[in-house]
N, C-alpha and C positions, 0 to 999 in steps of 0.2 A: 504494500500500500504506500509506504514511504517513498519507494523508488518511483512509483507512478506519479506521486505528487511533485517530485523533483523534475521529472520529464515534462509534466504539464506546465510547471513554473518556467522552465527553460523555454518551452515553446511560446508561451505568452510573452516572455522577455524578448525573444527573437522577433515576434510579430510587432512588439512595441518599438523595437529598434528600427525595423523596416518602415514602420509608420512614421518614424521621425525623420526620414530622408526629406530634407527641405527643398526639393525641386519645385515645390509649388511657389516658392519665393522668386523663381527665375522669370525673366522676361520671355516673350514669345519665341524669340530666336536664340535665346541663351541656352548653353549646355554646361553641365557640371563636369569638369575634368576629374575623373576618379582613378585613372590608370594611364601610365606612359611607360612602356617597356621596350628596351633595346633588343633587337632580334638579329640573328645571323653572325654575331661576333665569334671569332675564332681565337684571336691573339689579344685583342684589346680588352682591358678590364671593364666589365659592364658598369662598375661603380664610377669609373672615370667619366663615362658617358652621362650617367645620371646626375653627376655634379654639374653638368653643363646646362641643365634644364633652366630656362628662363621663367617657367611657370610650374610650380610644384602641384601635383594633383592632390586632391583630398584623399586621406587614408580611408580604406574600407575595412570593416570588421564584420564578418558574418553577413556580408551583403548589405551592410548599412554604413552610414557615415557618422559615427557617434561624436567625433571631434568637431565636425561642422555643426551638429545639433547642439553641442555644448556651447560653441561660439554664439550661435543664434539665441540660445537661452540667456547667456550673459548680456547680449546686446539689448535685451528688453529692459535692462536696468542701467543702460549706458546713455548718459546725457552729455554730449560734448559741449553744448552751450553752457551748461552749468559748470563744467570743469574749466572752460575758458573764463568764466566769471570769477572763479576761485583764483585762477592765475593772476588776473588783473587786480584782484583784491590784495593778493600777496605782494604784487609789485608796488601798489600804492602804499601799502603799509610799510614796506621797506623804505620807500622814498621818504615817508614821514619820519620814520625812526632815524634815518641818516641825517635829515635836516635838524632834528632835535639833538643829535650827537655833536653838532657843531664842527669843531676842528679836531676832535679826538680821533686820530687816525686808527688807533688800536681798536676802539669801540666800533668804528665804522667797518673795519675789516671783519670783525666778528659778526656784525649784523648782516653784511653781504654774504658771508659764508652760511649763516643760519637760514636766511630767506632764499638764497639761490638753491640750497639743497631742497627746500620745499617746492620751489618752482620747477626744478628739474624732475622731481617725482610726479608732479601734476602734468608736466608736458609729456612725460613718458606714458602716463595713463591716457592722456588725450590722443596720443599717436597709436598706442598698442591696445587700448581698450582696458576694461577692468580685469580683475583677477580671473574671473570665470572665462572671459573671452580669451585671455592669454593661455589658459589651459587648453582651449580648443583651437580650431583652425578657421580662418575666414574662407568664404566660398571661393573655390578656384574656377571662376567662370572662364570658359575657354576663350582665348584671345588668339586669333589667327596671326596677328603681327608678332606676338611673343613666340608663337610656335615657329615662325619663320626665323626669328632671332636664334631660337634653339638650334635649328638646322644649320644656320650659318656658323654657330659656335662649334657644332659637331664637325662641320667641314674643316674649319680652322684647326681643330684639335687633331683630326686624322691626318691632315697635311703635315702638321708639326711632328707627327710620329712616323712620317715616311710613306704614308699610304696615299700618294698623290693620285692614284688611279681608282680610288674608292668610289662607291656609289651609295648615296643615302637618300631615302625617301620615307614618307610616313603614310600610314593608312588609318582611317577613323572608323569606329563602329559605335553606333548609338544603341544603348539598351534602355528599356523602360522609358523610352521617349526623350529622356533628359540626361541620362548618364553616358558620358563620352569616354571610350577606351581607345587609346592610340598605341599603335605598334610602330616603333622607329626601326625600319628595315635597313640594314647596313651590309654592304658587300665590301670587305676590306681589299680584296684583290692583292696582287703581288706588290710588296713594298719596295722602295728604292734602297739600294745598298751603297756603301762607300766603295768607290772603285779607285780613287786616287786621293792621297793626302799630301799636301805640300805646304811650304812656308813662304811668307813674304815679309822678312824681317831685315831691315837695313842695318841695325846696330849689331856689329859682329859679336860683341860680348853677350848680348841678350840671345842672339841666335845660338851661340855655343851652349848656353845654359838650357835653353829649351830643348835642343837636340840631345843633350846629355841625359835628359829625363824622358826621352821619347817613349821608352818602354812603359812608363806610367800613364801615358796619354789615354784618355777615355774614348778616343776615336780609333777604331780598329777597322782595317780593310774587311770588306764583305759582311760587315754588321749593318743593321738597319739604321737609316737616317733618323735622328731624333733631336729636335730643337732643344729639349730639356737637357740632353746630353751635351750639346754645344754650350749651353749656359754653364753647366758644371765644369766643362773644360776651360772656359774663360775664367771661372773662379779658381781653378787649379793653377793656371798660368799666372794669374794675378798674385795668389798667395806665394807661389814659387819665387817670383821676383821680389815681392815685399820681404821675403825671408832671406834674400841674398844681398841686402843692403840698399835696394832701390826705394828709398824713403818717399820720393815724390811720385812714384809710379801710380797710375790710376787705371781702373777697368776700361775706361773709355779708349785707351790706347789699343785695346784688343778687339778685333773684329774678324768675321769669317766670310769669305767669298764662296758662295755655293753655286755650282754649275750643274744643272740637270740635263743639258743639251748634248752631252757627249755620246751617250749610248742609252738604250732603253733600260729603264728601271735602275739607273746608276746615278751616283752623285760624286762630283769631284769637289773637295773642300780645300781651300787655301787659308791657312791661319796667318793673319796679318797683325803685326805689332808695329804701330807707327812710332816714329821718333818725336821728341818734343818740338814744338814750333820754334823755340829759340835756340835749339842745339841739334846737332846730328846724332848725339848719343845720350843715353840716360845716365844720370849721376849716381854713383855708388857712395853711400855715407858710412862712416865708422864712428864709434862712440869715443869721444875724447874724455869725458868725465861722467860718473854716475853718482848722483846724490840721493840719499834716502832720508826723507823727513818724517818724523814719527810723532809730531804734536801740532796743535793748531797754532796759527800765526799770532804773535803779539807784537804789534808794530812798535818799532823804536828800540826793541831789546835784541841784542845779538844772540845767536845760537852757538852752542858748543859743538865742535866737530871731532868725530872719532873716525879714523880711517882703518878699515879692516878688509883685507883681501882686495884692495884697489877701490872699494866703494866708500864714499864719504857719508857717514851717518851724522845727520845734523839734528839737534834737539835742544830745547831749553833744559830739559831734564831727561837723561838717557834711562828710560824705564825698560827698554827691551834689549836683550843681549844681542849684539851684532853676530856672535857665533851662531845663534839660532836663525836669525833673519837671513844670514848669508846662505843658508841651505834652502831658502825659499826664493832666492833671487837668481834669475838666469841671464841677466844682462850685466856685462862687465866692460870696463874701458879697454879699447883696442879691438873689440868685436865689431863686425859689420852689423848695421842695423838689421833687426829681425822682428817682424810683426808677431811671429810665432812665439819667440822667447818673451816678448812683451806681454802677450796674453797669458802664457803659462805662469809668469811671475805674478800677475794679478790674481790668477786662480789659486795659486799656492798660498798667497797671503790671505785671501778670503777664507780658505779652509782652516786657518788658524783660529778663527772666531775671536780675535782680540781687537780687530779693527772694524770700525763702523763702515768704512768703505776705503778703497784705494784706487789710485790712478797712476799711470805713467805718462809723463809729458816729455816732449822733445823740443829743443830749441837749436836752430842752426847756428854754427859758429861762423862769424864773418872772417874768412880766410883771406890773406893778402894775395894768394895765388889761386888759380883755377884748378890746380892739379890735385888738391886735397879738399874733401868735403867731410865735415865733421859735425856731430851732434852732441849736445849735452842733455843727458837724461835725468829726470827728476821723478823719483818714486815718492808719491805723496800718500801717506797712510794716516787716516784720522782715527785715533783710538776710540774704541767702543766703551760703554759704561763699565766701570770696574765691577759693579754689583748689578745683577739682573735677577728679578724675582718672577716666577711663573706660578700661577694658581690655576687649579682645575677643579671643577665641580660637575658631577654627573650622577647617573643612575646605573646600578647593577640589576640585571634581571636574568635568571636562569629558569626558575619555575616559581609557582605560587604568586608572589608579589615582589615588586622591585624595592630596592633599598639604595640609599645614597652612598656615594664615595667622594672623597676629596683628596687632593694632593697639593703639596707646596714644595717648590724647588728653588734653590738659591745657587746661582753661579757666581764665582769669584774669578775674575780674569787676571792673567799674568801674575800669578801668586808670588813667584820667586824671580821674576824678571826674565824668564826664558819662555814666555808665552804659554805657561802652564795654566790649566783651568781646573778649578776645584768646585765640585758640585755637592750640595747637601740636599737631601730629599726626605720628606715625610709624607706618608699616605695612610689612609684609613678608610674603611668601608663597611657597610652592613648589607647583607643579602638574606633573602628568605627562601628556604627550600622546604619541601614536604618532609614532615616528620616520619621517622622510620616506624614508629609505633602506630601512628594515625595519619594516613596519607592526606586526609582533609585538613590536617593541622599544619600551620606554617611555623617553622622554627628559625630563629635568627642565627646567622653566621657572621662572626666578627673577624675582620682582618685588619692588621696594623703592621706598618713597616717603617724602618729607618734605613737610609743608605748614604754612603759617602764615596765619591770617586775623585781621583786625582789623575789627570792625563797630561802627558808630555808629548810634544810634537816630533819625537824621535824614538827610535828603538833603543832602549836602554839595556845594553849588554856589554860585558867586558871586552876590551880590545877591538871595538868597532868604530871608535872615534865619532860616534853618533852619525855615521854616514850610511849605515845599513838601510837599504830599501828607500833611500832618500827621495827617489823619483816617484814613489807610490803613496805619497801622503801618509807616512807612518805615524803611529801613535802607540805610546805605552800607557796602559791604564791600570792603576791600583784601585781596588774596590773593597769595601767592607760594608756590612749591613746586618740588619736584624729583621726577621719576619715572624709574625705570630698569627696563627689561624685557630680560631675557637669555634668548633662546630658541635653539633649535637652528639656526634659519634666520638670525637676526640679533640684534644688540644695538642698543638704542634708548634714548636718554636725552633727557628733556625738562625744560627750565627754564621756569617759568611766572611770569607777573606779570599781575594782573588787577584791574579795578575794576568793581564791580556796584552798581547801584541796584535795590533790591527794595522792592516794596509789594504790598499785598493788600487785597481787598475781600470783604465778606460780604453775604449777602442782608439780614441784620439785624446791627447792630453787636454784639448780644449772642450771636450764633451764630458758630461757627468759620468762618474764611474759606473761600470756595469758588473764588476767583480769585486767582492770584498772577502778578505781572509782574516780570520780571527783565531790566533793560536793562544790557548790558555794553558800554560805549563804548570800553573799553581792555582788550585781551587781547593780550599780547605773549609769544610762546613761541619759544624757541630749541630746535631739534631736532637732535640729533647721533646718528649711528648707524653701524653697520658690518654688511654682509652677510657672514655666516660660511660659509654652506653654498653650495658651488659649484653644486650642482644647483638650488637655489632661485634663484640669480642667473641661471642659464641659462633657467629657466622665465620669469622676469620679462622677460628680453630677448626671448624668443620670443613673449611675449604683449604686447609693446609695439609700437605703431604709430608712424607718422612723427612726428606732432606731439604725441601724447598718450602719453608714455613712462611705463609702469608702473614701470620701473626708476628713473625720476626721482623717484618718490614717496618713495624712500628717501634722496635726497640730503640732506645737512646743510642746514638752512634756517631761515628765520624765518617763523613763522605768526602774523601779526597780524590780528585781525579785530574787527568790531563785531557783536554778537549781541543777539538779543531772544528771550526765552522766555516764553510765556504758558501757564498751566495753569489749567484749569477742572475742579474735582473736587467732586462732591456726595456722594461715598462716605465711609465710615469705614475704619479700619485693618483691620477684619475683613471688609470688602467684603460686608456683609449688607443694604445699603439698595437701594431702587429708584433707581439712580443713573446718572449719566453722567460720563465723563472725557474731556477733550480737552486735548491738549498740542501746541503747535507751536513749533518751534525754527528761527530764521532766522539765518544767519551770512553775512557778506560779508567776505572776507579780502583783504589786500594792498592796501587803499586808500591806504596811506601814500605809494605812488609817485604816485598821481593827485593827492594833496594836496601834493606837492612835498617830501615827507619821504623822501629816498632813503637808507634805512637800509642801510648797508654794513658788516657786521661779518665780517671775515675772508672776504669774498666769498661769504657764505652766500646761497643761493637764497631769493628772496622769493616765496611762493606767493600767487597771486591766484585767488580762487575764490568761488563762491556756493553756498549749501547751504540747503535747506528740508526740514523733516521733520515733517508733521502726523500725529497719532496719536489716533484716536477709539475709545472703549470704552463699552459699554452693559452694565449689570448689572440683570437682571430677576428679582426673587424669585418663586418659584412656590409658596411655602408649604411647610411641613414641612421646613425646612432644604434646600430644593432651589432651584437658581438656573440661569438661562440667561444666558450671557455671550458677547458677541461683540466683535470688535475689527477695525479697519481701520488699517493702518500703511503710510504711503507716504513717499517721499522722492525728491528730485532733487538732485544735486550736480554741478557742472561748473566747469572752469577758465574765467575771464573775463579780459577786457582782454588783456594780453600774456602771461597765464599759459598754460601748456601741459599742466599735470598737477595732480592733487590731492595733498595730503599723504596718506600712507597711512591715517592715523587718520580722515580725513574721508570715506573711501569707505563705502558701505553693504555689509553682509554679511548673508547668509541662512543659516538653520539654527542649531540650538542650543536651549537649554532655554527660551528666551522667544521663539522664532521658529517656524519650521517644524520641529517636533521630530523628525521622522523622519530628518532630515539632521544630521550632526555640525556643530558650531559652525563657521561661516564657510565651509562646504564646499558650499553650494547655489549653483547657477548655472554659467555665465552663460546666461540664456535657454535656447535649445535646443542650445547648444554643449556638447560633451562633451570634456573633457580626457582624451586616451587615452595609454596607454603600452604598451610591448611587454614581455611576460613569458614565461617558459618554464613549460610544464606539467610534470606528473610524468614524462612520457616524453621531455622535452627539446625538445618542439616549441614554436616561438615562436607566441604568441597575443596578440591585441590585447585589452586590458581597459580598463575605465573607471578613471581615476585619481581617487580621492576624497580624496587626501591634501593637495592644494594648496589654499590659501585662494583664494576667488573674489571679489575686490573689484569692486563695481559702482557705477555712477553713478545708476541708477534702482532704486527699491525699491517693490514692491507686496506686501503681506502681508494675509491675512485669517485670523482664528481664530474658532472656535466651540467653546464648552464647555457641557456639561450637568453641573453640580456637585450632589452629593447626599451626605447623611450615610449612612455604612455602620454603624459601631459606635462609640458613644461619641465619642471624640476623633478617630476615623479617618474621613476623608471620601474619596469617590471622584469621578471625573470621566471622562466620555467626551468625546473632542475630535476635531475635524477641523481641520487646518491647510492653508493653501494660500498660495503665494507664490513669488517669484523675484527675482533682481537682474539688471540688464542694463547695457550700455554705451549711451551716447547716440549714438555714431558707429559706423559699420560698421568691422569689423576683418577684413582678408583672412585673417589667421592664425587667427581664431576665428569662423567662419561661424555665424550664428544668435545671436551674443552681443549684438547691438544691439537696442534697443527699437523696435518697430514696432506702430502701433495696429491694423493689420490681422491681427496674429497673436499679440500678447502674451498674450491669454487662452488660447491653445493651449499656452503655455509656462509656465503656472502649475503648479508642482509641488504634489502633494497627498499628505498623510500623515494617518494616523489612529491612535488608540490609546486607552489607558486609563491613568488616573493615580490614585495613592494619595497622600493628603495627611494628614500627622499634625499636628493642631492642638495644639501644646504650650503654648498661651497666649502665651508670650514670643516664639515663632517658629513658622513653619509649615514643616515638612520635607516636600519634595515628591519623588515618584518617578513619572516619566512614561514609560510603555512605548509607544513609537511605531513604526509600520512604514510603509513607503512604499506608496502606492496608485497614483500616477501619476508617472512620471519623464519629464519633457519632453525630456531630452537625446537628440538624434538620433544614435544609434550602433548601435541594434538595432531590429528591426522592431516589437516589441511594447513599447509604453510603459506598458501596464497591468501593473504588477509585483506586485500584491497576491497572486496565486497563488504567488509565491515565498516567502510568509511561513512562518516556522518559529518555534515558541515558544522554542526553545533559542537563537535568534539574539540575544535580549535580553542574554544573558550571555556572548557571544563577540564578537570584532571581525568585523564583516561589513558588507556594503553594503545590506542590506535593512531591518534594524531596529536601534533604539537604545534604551538606557535613559538618560534624562536625569534628573539629580539636581540639585535647586535648593533655595534658601531662599525662602519666600514664594510667592505665586501668580505664574504666568507673565505675567499682565496683569490 
């Protein structure tokens, strides 16, 4: 009966959407453009053609135009005349306030800023419509002139890509009397290829430099003609000469002579570099002096000068060590001018995070002869604030109800004069989760932490002279901290001490880093805790085997390990690039015993273990703010040597907002094992049910996630996703059959969930709501593991074992 009700509701909704198609608002000869598709493409990317459209069609959903309907609904409340009156009112009020301010320029500037902000917001509203209209789309009434402009742009684009013999036309089809569908039919035909590459360069020195790097040219014989490639080649030659001392050189000197008349489907290209109007050759400049200024100007007061490695450091008060700054400077007296070295100097200084900004200026030296051309370089670095405070306030939510969290950090810059940064942090939060004894009851989880870190802009190791990995933005970081977690099940406190060596690499020194390396040779943690819940202790005891005691994971102990973390990431913060992400974390703990360091503090257990966790992600743009994203996340952790258990924090867990989202956090697994409990039904009969409340720590993790992301309205994005994964034990456990990992059956034990996500892109953060339901539950305790038929929409807002609502900040991966 319920399924019939859903089908009927969906049918009525679809009929309602179709009824909302606002073609009745169109004129007699007007058509609503709802589709424009490129056809016949073989080599050209369809997305590139779609980006040339001069008129975007209205989006269709299930045969209707909900975005247009939303726009028309908002238009009912849109009164441009009233908005214009408000703008004029604000302008008049600003004029009155400015008149009253008299000659007070500070007050006048504040008034202008205040009222101009209001006026800008009103003008944006006047132009784009109200909030509801901006969520929707204005009607795309077909315009034949704009369609012709689209075809002209397509012709220009295809010609620029070497398809001079292409054919492009479009066909129209009208459906339902007013809905217009257009197919753009393109025949690429055979492209033009480079048949001859030559030079027209009068300056012999420039010609020699260009020919010496000919192998790096982007133009290759028998490759397809591409104007974008010519632009990139111009940039390459420009940068080449700017990095060889040609300070005055400009892109305008470079041009290409293209000849397509020689033979069919061939192009001859001559690269021309003109000489300056006033001279037959281009001038090469060298650096005479380099000055480094590290504080703001105080007119009339002379600065003190320190010379180190040929660079003159000038300052009223030398607060920064020239020894450290020298490792961040790539320009020196006697060098030829180089734009590349100039930019790398600016980037390295910015990475120190002790300067508010920095610039490099050049002045020409007036030489008595024309044979020598020299520059004086000035590195101008304005110090940032000595102290910087950052406060954060937010909400935690895993299940039941949300709780607040807050953090406060303080950064102290240039602590010892060597551009060191000292960070202090304090954080605390409250979260509510379901009680183990009563799932309908919410219990409070309290977390508190303190941490301190001191970072140096070099690798601190003996006998390295602080030059090790100096080209890769190295850092040495000392950390210490305290964390406390107070849950219904247990109390756990951790004291931390660590040493990290960090460096990173870029594809190009002028681009953001894509690879980061973190070597952690020293990590020393002391863990103390107490199990408070008797039921939780009994479960740990029942789930412990002979030599691998889960209960032992909560013993007070020492966790010392050596770790290495590698991250490769070609994406940006907004995750909009065609990119890849790979991270792997390797830890080996408890080696102090094998090295003869028998650390014995109050008879604390020393954990010996190994852990590896690789994670791969792929981001594929599909055009039109649509993306296909997938992820593989695996891991293995095991006691080693004389160890017999893992620290509880080093186990793997499945489920949660960034894992298999149809399961609650840490509740997925193990394998096909099902944790069962006995309960009474409404009639007092005892029944066996699945217990989803206990956490399921595992030693093997396999996860896979797939998402299709798309824009819905303005800043609101949506996603359809499928998650699969599970956690297992490495060894068989007689108390938990099916919990161990086996190659011949693990694929049958992958839990599967699916769902829909809403993401609110608020610029500073992304607020995420993922509605997920179970599809396949591998736990062997009932006959049918395919549980999707149990889905009920209301389950998202109640505590149940079928569906969940996961709330998070940022993307899940």
